[in-house]
C-alpha positions as CSV (number, residue, x, y, z in Angstrom):
1,X,7.0,-32.4,36.7
2,X,9.1,-32.3,39.9
3,X,12.8,-31.9,39.6
4,X,14.5,-35.1,40.8
5,X,18.1,-34.2,40.5
6,X,20.3,-31.2,39.5
7,X,23.7,-32.1,38.2
8,X,26.7,-29.8,37.6
9,X,29.5,-31.2,35.4
10,X,32.2,-28.6,34.7
11,X,30.4,-26.0,32.6
12,X,27.2,-27.9,32.2
13,X,24.1,-28.0,34.3
14,X,21.7,-30.9,34.1
15,X,18.3,-31.6,35.5
16,X,16.8,-35.0,36.2
17,X,19.5,-36.9,34.5
18,X,19.9,-34.5,31.5
19,X,23.6,-33.6,31.9
20,X,23.8,-30.9,29.2
21,X,20.6,-29.0,29.4
22,X,22.5,-25.8,30.1
23,X,26.0,-25.2,29.0
24,X,28.3,-22.2,29.8
25,X,31.2,-21.4,27.5
26,X,33.1,-18.2,27.0
27,X,30.5,-16.2,28.8
28,X,27.7,-17.6,26.7
29,X,24.8,-19.8,28.0
30,X,23.4,-22.5,25.7
31,X,20.1,-24.3,26.4
32,X,19.3,-27.6,24.7
33,X,15.8,-28.9,24.3
34,X,12.5,-27.0,24.5
35,X,12.2,-24.0,26.8
36,X,8.9,-22.7,28.2
37,X,8.5,-19.5,30.1
38,X,5.4,-18.5,31.9
39,X,6.4,-14.9,32.5
40,X,7.9,-12.1,30.4
41,X,11.2,-12.4,28.7
42,X,13.8,-9.7,28.2
43,X,16.7,-10.0,25.8
44,X,19.8,-7.9,25.8
45,X,18.4,-5.9,28.8
46,X,17.4,-6.5,32.4
47,X,14.3,-4.4,32.0
48,X,11.1,-6.5,32.1
49,X,8.2,-4.6,30.5
50,X,4.7,-5.3,31.6
51,X,3.5,-4.1,28.2
52,X,5.2,-7.0,26.3
53,X,5.7,-10.7,26.8
54,X,8.9,-10.5,24.8
55,X,11.2,-7.4,25.0
56,X,14.3,-7.2,22.9
57,X,16.7,-4.3,23.2
58,X,18.4,-4.2,19.8
59,X,17.9,-5.7,16.4
60,X,16.8,-9.3,15.6
61,X,17.6,-11.7,12.8
62,X,15.6,-14.7,11.6
63,X,16.3,-17.3,8.8
64,X,12.5,-17.9,8.6
65,X,9.3,-15.8,8.8
66,X,7.4,-14.6,11.9
67,X,3.7,-15.1,11.6
68,X,0.7,-13.8,13.5
69,X,-2.4,-15.7,14.5
70,X,-5.1,-14.8,11.9
71,X,-7.5,-17.8,11.7
72,X,-11.1,-16.5,11.3
73,X,-12.2,-18.8,14.1
74,X,-10.2,-16.7,16.6
75,X,-12.0,-13.5,15.7
76,X,-15.3,-11.8,16.3
77,X,-16.9,-8.4,15.5
78,X,-15.3,-8.6,12.0
79,X,-16.1,-5.5,9.9
80,X,-14.5,-4.3,6.7
81,X,-12.2,-1.2,6.6
82,X,-13.9,1.5,4.7
83,X,-12.2,2.6,1.5
84,X,-12.4,6.2,2.3
85,X,-10.8,5.6,5.8
86,X,-7.9,3.6,4.3
87,X,-7.2,6.2,1.6
88,X,-7.3,9.1,4.1
89,X,-5.1,7.3,6.6
90,X,-2.4,6.4,4.1
91,X,-2.4,9.9,2.7
92,X,-2.1,11.3,6.2
93,X,1.0,9.3,7.1
94,X,4.3,11.1,6.8
95,X,7.4,8.9,6.1
96,X,10.5,10.4,7.6
97,X,14.2,10.0,7.9
98,X,15.7,10.2,11.4
99,X,18.5,9.2,13.8
100,X,17.8,7.5,17.1
101,X,18.9,9.3,20.3
102,X,21.3,6.5,21.1
103,X,23.3,8.5,23.7
104,X,20.1,9.5,25.6
105,X,18.6,6.0,25.5
106,X,21.6,3.7,25.7
107,X,19.7,0.9,27.5
108,X,17.4,0.5,24.5
109,X,20.3,-0.3,22.2
110,X,18.8,1.6,19.3
111,X,20.3,1.2,15.8
112,X,23.0,3.7,14.9
113,X,22.9,5.8,11.7
114,X,20.1,7.2,9.6
115,X,16.8,5.3,9.8
116,X,13.5,5.6,7.9
117,X,10.0,5.1,9.3
118,X,7.0,6.8,10.8
119,X,6.3,8.8,14.0
120,X,4.0,6.9,16.4
121,X,2.2,10.1,17.4
122,X,1.4,10.7,13.7
123,X,0.2,7.2,13.1
124,X,-1.9,7.2,16.2
125,X,-4.1,10.0,14.8
126,X,-5.4,7.8,12.0
127,X,-4.5,4.3,13.0
128,X,-4.8,4.2,16.8
129,X,-5.1,0.4,16.8
130,X,-1.6,0.1,15.4
131,X,0.0,2.1,18.2
132,X,1.0,0.7,21.7
133,X,2.0,2.8,24.7
134,X,4.3,1.1,27.2
135,X,4.4,1.5,30.9
136,X,6.8,4.5,30.6
137,X,4.6,6.3,28.1
138,X,6.7,5.6,25.0
139,X,4.9,4.6,21.9
140,X,5.6,1.9,19.3
141,X,4.0,1.0,15.9
142,X,2.9,-2.3,14.5
143,X,4.5,-1.7,11.1
144,X,3.5,-5.0,9.6
145,X,-0.3,-4.2,10.0
146,X,0.0,-0.9,8.0
147,X,0.0,-3.2,5.0
148,X,-3.7,-4.0,5.7
149,X,-4.6,-0.3,5.0
150,X,-2.3,-0.3,2.0
151,X,-4.2,-3.3,0.5
152,X,-7.6,-1.6,1.1
153,X,-6.3,1.7,-0.4
154,X,-5.0,-0.2,-3.4
155,X,-8.4,-1.8,-3.9
156,X,-10.0,1.7,-3.8
157,X,-7.4,3.1,-6.2
158,X,-8.0,0.2,-8.6
159,X,-11.8,0.8,-8.4
160,X,-11.2,4.5,-9.3
161,X,-9.0,3.4,-12.2
162,X,-11.8,1.1,-13.4
163,X,-14.3,4.0,-13.2
164,X,-12.0,6.3,-15.1
165,X,-11.5,3.6,-17.8
166,X,-15.3,3.3,-18.1
167,X,-15.7,7.1,-18.4
168,X,-12.9,7.2,-21.0
169,X,-14.5,4.4,-23.0
170,X,-17.8,6.3,-23.0
171,X,-16.0,9.6,-24.1
172,X,-14.1,7.7,-26.8
173,X,-17.4,6.2,-28.1
174,X,-19.0,9.7,-28.1
175,X,-16.0,11.1,-30.0
176,X,-16.2,8.3,-32.5
177,X,-19.9,9.0,-33.0
178,X,-19.2,12.7,-33.5
179,X,-16.4,11.9,-36.1
180,X,-18.9,9.6,-37.9
181,X,-21.5,12.4,-38.0
182,X,-18.8,14.8,-39.4
183,X,-17.9,12.3,-42.1
184,X,-21.6,11.9,-43.0
185,X,-22.1,15.7,-43.1
186,X,-19.0,16.1,-45.3
187,X,-20.5,13.5,-47.7
188,X,-23.8,15.4,-47.8
189,X,-22.0,18.6,-48.5
190,X,-20.1,17.0,-51.3
191,X,-23.4,15.7,-52.7
192,X,-24.9,19.2,-52.5
193,X,-21.9,20.7,-54.3
194,X,-22.4,18.2,-57.1
195,X,-26.1,19.0,-57.4
196,X,-25.4,22.8,-57.5
197,X,-22.8,22.3,-60.2
198,X,-25.3,20.3,-62.2
199,X,-27.9,23.0,-61.8
200,X,-25.3,25.6,-62.9
201,X,-24.6,23.6,-66.0
202,X,-28.3,23.3,-66.7
203,X,-28.9,27.0,-66.3
204,X,-26.1,27.9,-68.6
205,X,-27.5,25.5,-71.2
206,X,-31.1,26.7,-71.1
207,X,-30.6,30.5,-70.5
208,X,-28.8,32.7,-73.1
209,X,-25.2,33.1,-72.3
210,X,-25.5,36.9,-72.4
211,X,-27.9,36.9,-69.5
212,X,-25.8,34.7,-67.2
213,X,-22.4,35.4,-68.7
214,X,-20.7,35.9,-65.4
215,X,-22.3,32.7,-63.9
216,X,-21.5,30.6,-66.9
217,X,-18.0,31.8,-67.4
218,X,-17.0,31.3,-63.8
219,X,-17.2,27.8,-62.3
220,X,-18.6,27.6,-58.8
221,X,-16.0,27.7,-56.1
222,X,-16.5,26.6,-52.4
């Protein structure tokens, strides 16, 4: 749409009859209405990066959630992540504590104080698709997508737990069977003891006591 009229009213700038589209107050510019930008946008810096459509120097804050396009209809060449790859990748990552070089990179407005995270060069070795290199050669990590590998690794871990539970159940069943056999053997031994005691009594009755004096005078012990 062609611009018919540009109006300036004090601290406000209007276009085509909209007198408060842009307002300047105390060094702050406020835009009203919807804004569309066809090029790249830089916030808190004058550096326009060809690597990103939106470049923010500093931290951000949102009262809602940021989402990524994920509809299946947008995608092709869909293949599952292998469990072994996910487990190996997660185990390879080395979480670290660090402090940004704020003095050396003042224009990037890094957060001050101790931080936690990962080193992009380390992540790139096992998850190269999550690492981006900008036009100056500096690397960044898509932290939100590491969760995909964590989910797959958790699935693998749960499968391992299930396998271990199955093996434990089999071992417990085998142990229970062995205990049952031991009980059965003990019962058989008790029965044999009773039979031998009966035989002893019979022998002592039928054979003269003088002949088997020692046997008859001493009860069997086990």
